[in-house]
Wavefront OBJ file of the C-alpha trace (Angstrom):
o trace
v 34.024 -30.686 -51.632
v 32.827 -26.622 -52.152
v 29.794 -23.381 -51.135
v 33.655 -26.285 -52.187
v 29.502 -26.937 -53.105
v 26.051 -27.950 -52.843
v 25.150 -30.994 -50.877
v 23.293 -33.654 -52.748
v 20.496 -33.812 -50.249
v 18.913 -31.532 -49.578
v 19.571 -30.120 -53.010
v 22.641 -27.945 -53.275
v 22.488 -24.259 -53.359
v 26.003 -24.143 -52.094
v 28.757 -25.700 -51.420
v 32.124 -27.270 -51.186
v 34.439 -27.906 -53.959
v 35.251 -26.480 -57.297
v 33.743 -27.452 -60.541
v 35.197 -30.322 -62.487
v 36.526 -30.400 -66.009
v 34.153 -33.251 -66.725
v 30.953 -34.216 -65.017
v 30.703 -37.379 -62.994
v 28.339 -39.129 -60.680
v 27.755 -37.814 -57.180
v 30.344 -38.255 -54.501
v 29.383 -40.593 -51.703
v 32.056 -39.869 -49.085
v 31.148 -37.590 -46.155
v 33.015 -34.336 -45.687
v 34.773 -35.427 -42.514
v 35.509 -39.043 -43.456
v 38.934 -40.015 -42.156
v 40.972 -41.606 -44.927
v 44.369 -40.732 -43.498
v 45.679 -40.322 -40.001
v 45.061 -36.827 -38.583
v 48.150 -34.652 -38.807
v 49.441 -32.951 -35.689
v 52.377 -30.685 -34.864
v 53.114 -27.796 -32.499
v 52.146 -24.353 -33.795
v 55.604 -22.857 -33.436
v 57.586 -23.502 -36.623
v 60.376 -20.944 -37.194
v 60.419 -18.989 -40.447
v 63.486 -20.733 -41.850
v 61.838 -24.094 -41.311
v 58.636 -22.826 -42.903
v 60.415 -21.733 -46.050
v 62.557 -24.819 -46.456
v 60.476 -27.628 -44.977
v 59.081 -30.205 -47.400
v 55.338 -30.545 -47.632
v 53.886 -33.679 -46.050
v 53.942 -36.470 -48.658
v 50.853 -36.717 -50.834
v 48.683 -39.783 -50.548
v 47.798 -41.682 -53.705
v 44.359 -40.992 -55.111
v 44.301 -44.600 -56.291
v 43.073 -45.785 -52.912
v 43.265 -49.447 -51.916
v 40.286 -51.578 -52.820
v 37.856 -51.820 -49.933
v 38.886 -48.545 -48.275
v 35.346 -47.212 -48.555
v 34.168 -50.030 -46.298
v 36.168 -48.468 -43.430
v 34.518 -45.072 -43.789
v 31.469 -43.992 -41.797
v 28.160 -43.953 -43.712
v 27.839 -40.828 -45.862
v 25.862 -37.944 -44.424
v 23.608 -36.541 -47.172
v 24.216 -32.919 -46.148
v 27.984 -33.401 -46.514
v 28.054 -35.065 -49.934
v 28.840 -33.082 -53.050
v 27.943 -33.644 -56.651
v 30.510 -33.177 -59.412
v 27.725 -32.117 -61.774
v 26.849 -29.234 -59.437
v 30.482 -28.168 -59.403
v 30.526 -28.139 -63.190
v 27.282 -26.149 -63.315
v 28.659 -23.368 -61.116
v 32.143 -23.167 -62.618
v 31.561 -20.299 -65.082
v 29.686 -18.230 -62.492
v 32.481 -18.769 -59.963
v 35.144 -17.636 -62.416
v 33.237 -14.510 -63.413
v 32.506 -13.523 -59.813
v 35.977 -13.689 -58.259
v 37.508 -10.466 -56.953
v 40.326 -9.861 -59.439
v 41.963 -7.225 -57.254
v 42.591 -9.808 -54.540
v 44.073 -12.218 -57.073
v 46.496 -9.471 -58.119
v 47.402 -8.868 -54.479
v 48.097 -12.573 -54.050
v 50.315 -12.574 -57.146
v 52.290 -9.572 -55.871
v 52.741 -11.179 -52.457
v 53.982 -14.421 -54.001
v 56.545 -12.536 -56.096
v 57.897 -10.982 -52.907
v 57.815 -14.332 -51.154
v 59.801 -15.882 -54.006
v 62.500 -13.217 -53.636
v 62.807 -14.008 -49.936
v 62.920 -17.789 -50.335
v 65.992 -19.977 -50.929
v 67.049 -19.971 -54.573
v 65.340 -22.613 -56.669
v 62.562 -23.272 -54.162
v 59.117 -23.415 -55.820
v 56.169 -21.462 -54.519
v 54.065 -23.898 -52.548
v 50.307 -23.607 -52.768
v 47.703 -25.714 -50.978
v 44.051 -25.891 -52.025
v 41.801 -27.008 -49.158
v 38.643 -28.865 -50.078
v 39.753 -28.842 -53.700
v 36.709 -30.670 -55.010
v 37.314 -31.427 -58.658
v 40.047 -28.840 -59.140
v 38.407 -25.679 -60.463
v 40.167 -23.371 -57.992
v 43.764 -24.227 -58.975
v 42.706 -24.363 -62.626
v 41.506 -20.772 -62.313
v 44.370 -19.447 -60.209
v 47.476 -21.078 -61.665
v 47.771 -18.856 -64.749
v 47.135 -15.744 -62.650
v 49.955 -16.400 -60.172
v 53.737 -16.456 -60.583
v 55.821 -19.606 -60.582
v 57.409 -21.948 -60.265
v 54.376 -23.503 -58.583
v 53.965 -26.659 -56.533
v 50.321 -27.383 -55.733
v 48.980 -29.791 -53.126
v 45.253 -30.479 -53.510
v 43.518 -31.722 -50.357
v 40.053 -33.234 -50.124
v 38.317 -35.963 -48.145
v 36.684 -37.400 -51.272
v 38.853 -39.750 -53.363
v 36.448 -39.574 -56.297
v 36.640 -35.796 -56.564
v 40.408 -35.928 -56.010
v 40.710 -38.139 -59.075
v 38.809 -35.516 -61.088
v 41.025 -32.778 -59.653
v 44.214 -34.656 -60.520
v 43.057 -35.078 -64.120
v 41.801 -31.484 -64.434
v 45.072 -30.044 -63.092
v 47.462 -32.290 -65.017
v 48.317 -29.483 -67.442
v 48.439 -26.540 -65.033
v 50.757 -23.697 -66.039
v 51.771 -20.571 -64.153
v 51.549 -16.964 -65.322
v 54.765 -17.379 -67.312
v 53.450 -20.472 -69.064
v 55.694 -22.874 -67.172
v 54.232 -26.199 -66.008
v 53.209 -26.505 -62.380
v 53.753 -29.547 -60.209
v 50.585 -31.031 -58.705
v 50.116 -33.568 -55.912
v 46.927 -34.708 -54.201
v 46.282 -35.700 -50.608
v 43.162 -37.486 -49.379
v 42.706 -36.101 -45.879
v 40.048 -35.296 -43.350
v 39.977 -31.502 -43.080
v 38.987 -31.839 -39.436
v 42.627 -32.722 -38.781
v 44.005 -29.527 -40.341
v 46.975 -28.072 -38.437
v 50.373 -26.471 -38.938
v 51.990 -29.742 -40.021
v 49.501 -30.069 -42.871
v 50.548 -26.610 -44.109
v 54.303 -26.906 -43.440
v 56.300 -24.980 -46.041
v 53.196 -23.483 -47.671
v 53.328 -19.992 -49.149
v 49.650 -19.551 -50.054
v 46.652 -21.419 -48.662
v 43.701 -21.379 -51.041
v 40.097 -22.476 -50.719
v 36.920 -21.812 -52.647
v 33.315 -22.112 -51.428
v 34.476 -23.874 -48.274
v 34.256 -21.545 -45.272
v 30.502 -21.628 -44.798
v 30.747 -25.376 -44.085
v 33.029 -25.098 -41.039
v 32.699 -24.126 -37.394
v 34.478 -21.487 -35.318
v 36.982 -23.951 -33.850
v 38.076 -24.986 -37.355
v 38.669 -21.333 -38.269
v 40.831 -20.990 -35.138
v 42.922 -23.971 -36.246
v 43.284 -22.573 -39.758
v 44.342 -19.152 -38.472
v 46.803 -20.724 -36.008
v 48.299 -22.946 -38.702
v 48.778 -20.067 -41.132
v 50.292 -17.903 -38.389
v 52.734 -20.670 -37.472
v 53.844 -21.321 -41.052
v 53.738 -17.725 -42.302
v 51.279 -18.622 -45.061
v 49.094 -16.107 -46.829
v 45.473 -17.013 -47.561
v 43.243 -16.512 -50.591
v 39.761 -17.776 -49.711
v 37.092 -17.134 -52.300
v 33.366 -17.405 -52.915
v 32.137 -17.686 -49.326
v 28.401 -17.034 -49.198
v 27.353 -13.878 -47.362
v 23.696 -14.807 -46.804
v 22.223 -12.387 -49.355
v 20.491 -13.088 -52.648
v 18.037 -11.034 -54.632
v 15.949 -11.260 -57.775
v 16.318 -8.014 -59.693
v 14.112 -6.979 -62.620
v 15.748 -5.941 -65.853
v 14.788 -2.294 -65.300
v 15.951 -1.870 -61.692
v 19.302 -1.542 -60.004
v 18.177 -2.720 -56.574
v 16.411 -5.693 -55.006
v 12.816 -6.381 -56.056
v 11.427 -5.197 -52.752
v 8.859 -2.667 -53.956
v 5.311 -3.684 -52.911
v 2.561 -2.520 -55.310
v -0.040 -0.256 -53.736
v -3.641 0.675 -54.569
v -2.572 2.810 -57.537
v -1.232 -0.314 -59.174
v -4.642 -2.029 -59.157
v -6.463 -2.572 -62.446
v -9.995 -3.571 -63.361
v -8.706 -6.894 -64.674
v -8.874 -9.629 -61.977
v -6.132 -11.628 -63.698
v -3.870 -8.587 -63.704
v -4.679 -7.952 -60.060
v -3.738 -11.542 -59.208
v -0.417 -11.109 -60.965
v 0.144 -7.869 -59.056
v -0.574 -9.608 -55.764
v 1.865 -12.381 -56.655
v 4.528 -9.796 -57.426
v 3.833 -8.110 -54.093
v 4.219 -11.421 -52.251
v 7.484 -12.353 -53.963
v 9.883 -10.106 -51.977
v 8.350 -11.094 -48.645
v 8.556 -14.755 -49.605
v 12.132 -14.278 -50.778
v 13.023 -12.941 -47.345
v 11.229 -15.805 -45.638
v 12.967 -18.501 -47.709
v 16.331 -16.763 -47.412
v 16.081 -16.655 -43.618
v 15.110 -20.331 -43.433
v 17.934 -21.306 -45.770
v 20.534 -19.296 -43.849
v 19.453 -20.998 -40.630
v 19.722 -24.383 -42.328
v 23.238 -23.472 -43.494
v 24.337 -23.428 -39.860
v 23.724 -27.133 -39.379
v 26.653 -29.499 -38.911
v 28.151 -30.371 -42.328
v 30.791 -32.651 -40.837
v 33.070 -29.982 -39.341
v 30.938 -28.818 -36.443
v 28.066 -26.345 -36.397
v 28.641 -24.484 -39.660
v 29.038 -20.707 -39.535
v 27.307 -20.283 -42.888
v 27.265 -16.648 -44.023
v 29.146 -15.497 -40.919
v 32.269 -17.508 -41.762
v 34.288 -15.043 -43.858
v 33.992 -12.139 -41.385
v 34.763 -14.559 -38.536
v 37.960 -15.697 -40.265
v 38.963 -12.082 -40.939
v 38.587 -11.284 -37.228
v 40.720 -14.249 -36.221
v 43.458 -13.449 -38.708
v 43.637 -9.788 -37.694
v 43.968 -10.856 -34.065
v 47.074 -12.800 -35.118
v 48.641 -9.838 -36.903
v 47.533 -10.563 -40.472
v 46.634 -7.808 -42.913
v 43.208 -8.777 -44.265
v 41.288 -7.585 -47.308
v 37.681 -8.506 -48.092
v 35.944 -7.933 -51.418
v 32.486 -8.837 -52.752
v 32.294 -11.570 -55.379
v 28.610 -11.972 -56.237
v 27.163 -14.227 -58.863
v 24.999 -12.217 -61.267
v 22.920 -14.686 -63.227
v 21.014 -13.381 -66.250
v 17.866 -15.481 -66.208
v 17.388 -15.027 -69.952
v 20.651 -16.890 -70.574
v 19.935 -20.659 -70.761
v 23.123 -21.783 -68.989
v 22.777 -19.210 -66.219
v 19.090 -20.021 -65.880
v 20.026 -23.683 -65.338
v 22.251 -22.665 -62.436
v 19.495 -20.419 -61.062
v 16.997 -23.290 -61.177
v 19.408 -25.527 -59.290
v 19.823 -22.821 -56.656
v 16.084 -22.275 -56.338
v 15.536 -26.025 -55.986
v 18.216 -26.177 -53.300
v 16.838 -23.196 -51.420
v 13.363 -24.762 -51.481
v 14.643 -28.090 -50.133
v 16.724 -26.542 -47.362
v 13.985 -24.079 -46.375
v 11.401 -26.870 -46.310
v 13.673 -28.980 -44.115
v 14.100 -26.040 -41.758
v 10.457 -24.911 -41.802
v 8.253 -27.929 -42.612
v 5.302 -26.006 -41.186
v 5.592 -23.568 -44.120
v 5.931 -26.117 -46.911
v 2.942 -24.787 -48.866
v 4.248 -21.218 -48.804
v 7.719 -22.388 -49.829
v 6.317 -24.525 -52.667
v 4.329 -21.561 -54.021
v 7.430 -19.371 -53.837
v 9.431 -22.039 -55.672
v 6.864 -22.294 -58.479
v 6.862 -18.513 -59.010
v 10.645 -18.222 -59.051
v 11.172 -21.224 -61.339
v 8.609 -19.807 -63.779
v 10.613 -16.549 -63.913
v 13.792 -18.313 -65.116
v 13.745 -17.297 -68.740
v 13.390 -14.252 -70.989
v 12.223 -11.227 -69.028
v 13.113 -12.849 -65.716
v 15.770 -10.298 -64.818
v 18.848 -11.187 -62.790
v 19.486 -13.346 -59.753
v 22.305 -11.946 -57.619
v 23.862 -14.280 -55.046
v 26.238 -12.663 -52.597
v 29.719 -14.024 -51.893
v 32.830 -12.532 -50.351
v 36.530 -13.150 -51.111
v 39.333 -12.798 -48.557
v 43.073 -12.280 -48.961
v 45.329 -12.124 -45.914
v 49.091 -11.777 -45.465
v 51.047 -12.722 -42.338
v 52.958 -10.247 -40.166
v 56.011 -8.656 -41.825
v 58.461 -10.846 -39.896
v 57.506 -13.720 -42.170
v 58.937 -11.930 -45.210
v 62.446 -11.698 -43.794
v 64.979 -13.686 -45.833
v 65.865 -16.874 -43.907
v 69.439 -17.583 -42.857
v 71.807 -18.953 -45.487
v 71.571 -22.704 -45.720
v 68.058 -22.832 -44.253
l 1 2 3 4 5 6 7 8 9 10 11 12 13 14 15 16 17 18 19 20 21 22 23 24 25 26 27 28 29 30 31 32 33 34 35 36 37 38 39 40 41 42 43 44 45 46 47 48 49 50 51 52 53 54 55 56 57 58 59 60 61 62 63 64 65 66 67 68 69 70 71 72 73 74 75 76 77 78 79 80 81 82 83 84 85 86 87 88 89 90 91 92 93 94 95 96 97 98 99 100 101 102 103 104 105 106 107 108 109 110 111 112 113 114 115 116 117 118 119 120 121 122 123 124 125 126 127 128 129 130 131 132 133 134 135 136 137 138 139 140 141 142 143 144 145 146 147 148 149 150 151 152 153 154 155 156 157 158 159 160 161 162 163 164 165 166 167 168 169 170 171 172 173 174 175 176 177 178 179 180 181 182 183 184 185 186 187 188 189 190 191 192 193 194 195 196 197 198 199 200 201 202 203 204 205 206 207 208 209 210 211 212 213 214 215 216 217 218 219 220 221 222 223 224 225 226 227 228 229 230 231 232 233 234 235 236 237 238 239 240 241 242 243 244 245 246 247 248 249 250 251 252 253 254 255 256 257 258 259 260 261 262 263 264 265 266 267 268 269 270 271 272 273 274 275 276 277 278 279 280 281 282 283 284 285 286 287 288 289 290 291 292 293 294 295 296 297 298 299 300 301 302 303 304 305 306 307 308 309 310 311 312 313 314 315 316 317 318 319 320 321 322 323 324 325 326 327 328 329 330 331 332 333 334 335 336 337 338 339 340 341 342 343 344 345 346 347 348 349 350 351 352 353 354 355 356 357 358 359 360 361 362 363 364 365 366 367 368 369 370 371 372 373 374 375 376 377 378 379 380 381 382 383 384 385 386 387 388 389 390 391 392 393 394 395 396 397 398 399
């Protein structure tokens, strides 16, 4: 799954999962479908156990025939399309906060020094989608690396396994990769046993507050750091080519001409920022619906996780990671159109009484995707957090 990305219906502006190496048909398994028994364990693992414990065994992505018949019917708002993940991949990579990636690499080097000799660095990617997050991160982080990719969707896991087959670390050494088909609702300390760095991309805005509590507790118990990227922050703006800020200037009487057609265009331009705000508010409200992991926090998720981690003694850094889509660029305009379609569908579902206004907004914004259309900026935030210093103490000999 991924923000891990856009649901298939209503159309996806965001989320869950990373983009695939190759496009495929849409996933049809709901975000919280249980395909393995929920994992459970007390949240009190000692450091030595955390550093030496084996990860839970991966489950085969070649799932037994007929498994899908035991899953609940898919919920449209929790299904994710591999094509959407592919469409957003370049924008995701360009947007990431590089300074936080460097912090994660430095922390892992220290962690490696404090771990038993020969032990690989263990990384888990939650809601891995089709594998874009580990594909991006592996070469930017030290090794040796052992990745476990977790998702509820066996189809996307198969894409992820193929995409990550040749992963290499920053030194060019091959990484080990395993996949686990698991319901993220069952996330706990046992699922993260022995993990050094928990990663996720475009996932947080799909989950509820209780899930964030479980994630923070699990990372505190295992001494894992977190690198969580591309969580939506609720802001997006259309910016003209000549301006540095949002297109929120409303033309006044001095802007009127004697040409009725020009005046109509001016009025449309004046309406655009107000309509942007209206659609954005409706979409952000829609984002808070249940996506399979409780009432989603939407744009409030990253700050909420930061608060929970700080309360548990973590050092937390946040950094903006906005998409900046040049609407004159054909590939970026394609992504912008998909976003605009998704925003229209979600806003219309949230405010059916305003369908005509939303449709008119959609037509104007789609028409602007091309030369002279300016830039669409979509706000995201990245988070990197490290556990309290006690988790960096070298474990006892023989641990």
